[in-house]
LODREN-982098 format. One record per atom (N, C-alpha, C, O, CB): x, y, z. Coordinates in steps of 0.05 Angstrom, whole numbers, plus 5000, padded with zeros to 4 digits. Glycine has a CB too. Example, Ala and Ser with C-alpha at 12.3 -4.5 7.8 and 13.67 -1.06 7.14 Angstrom:
REM residues 2
526448865156 524649105156 526449345156 528549345169 522649115181 525749555142 527349795143 525850015157 526850235161 528249885114 
***
This chain:
REM residues 53
320322244161 322022054174 320321824184 318221864196 323722184197 321221584179 319721354188 319921324218 321821424231 320721094174 318121174229 318121114258 320720964266 321821014287 315720954267 321620794248 324120644254 326520834254 328220804272 324520424232 326621024236 328721214235 328621394260 330721464271 328621384210 326221474268 325921644291 327021504316 328421614333 323021724295 326321244319 327221084342 330221064342 331521084363 325820814342 331321004319 334220984317 335621244323 337721254337 335020884288 334521464313 335621724318 335621784348 337521884360 334121944303 333321734361 333021784390 335021614406 336121714425 330121734399 335321374398 337221194412 340121304410 341521314429 337120904400 340821394386 343521514383 343821774398 345921824409 344021554353 341821944397 341922194412 342222144442 343822274455 339322364407 340721944452 340921874481 343821784487 344921854508 338921664488 344921624470 347721524474 349721754474 351521754490 348421304453 349421934455 351222164453 351022334478 353022424489 350622334427 348522394486 348122554510 349422424534 350622564551 345122594515 349122164537 350322024560 353322054559 354622104580 349521724559 354522014536 357522034534 358422314540 360322354554 358321954505 357022514529 357822794534 357622864564 359323004575 356122984517 355522774576 355122834605 357222694622 358322814641 352322754614 357822444616 359922304631 362622424628 364422384645 359922014622 363122564606 365722684601 365822984605 367523124594 366522624572 363923084621 363823364628 364323384658 362923254673 361123494620 366223544666 366823574695 364223654710 362623814701 369023774700 363923544734 361623594751 361123894756 358923984757 361823444777 363324044760 363024324765 361824484742 360724704745 365724444773 361924364718 360724494695 357724414692 356424504674 362224414669 356824254711 354024164710 352424254734 350424134742 353923854708 353424474746 352224574771 349624724767 347724704783 354124754786 349424874746 347025034741 346124994712 347624894696 347525344746 343625064707 342525024680 344225174659 344825064638 339625114679 344925434664 346625564644 349325434640 350425414618 347125854652 350525324662 353025184660 352724924643 354424864627 354125114688 350524784648 350024534633 349724604603 350924474586 347524394643 348124814597 347724884570 350324954556 350824874533 345825124568 352025114569 354525194558 356424954554 357624924533 355925404575 356624784574 358324554572 357524364550 359224274535 358424404599 354924304549 354024114528 354224234500 354924104481 351124034534 353724504498 354024634472 356924614463 357524554440 353224924474 358824664482 361624644475 362424364467 363824324447 363424734499 361524164482 362023884475 360923814447 362223684431 360923694496 358423904442 357123844417 358623974394 359023854373 354223944417 359524224397 361024354376 363624214371 364524194348 361524644384 364824114392 367423984389 367123704376 368723634359 368823954416 365123554385 365023274378 362823194359 363022994345 364823114402 360623344358 358323254343 358023414317 357923294295 355823284359 357823674319 357123844295 359123814273 358323834249 356824124303 361623774279 363623744257 363223484241 364123464219 366423754269 361723294253 361223044240 358623044224 358122864208 361222824260 356923244229 354323254215 354723404189 355223644188 352123404233 354423254168 354723364141 352423274124 351223064128 357423284128 351823434104 349523374086 350623324059 349023274040 347423594087 
***
């Protein structure tokens, strides 16, 4: 992967993470296990279904 592609990927990952965190209720972000579960659920719902090869 080129450095340009890596930078673009990181920028997009940061944007996705920000959106997922802003749209996750605060009570689901209280502990590390809660955060992991909430973000995994969000990713499965919104991200992984869009990743195709």
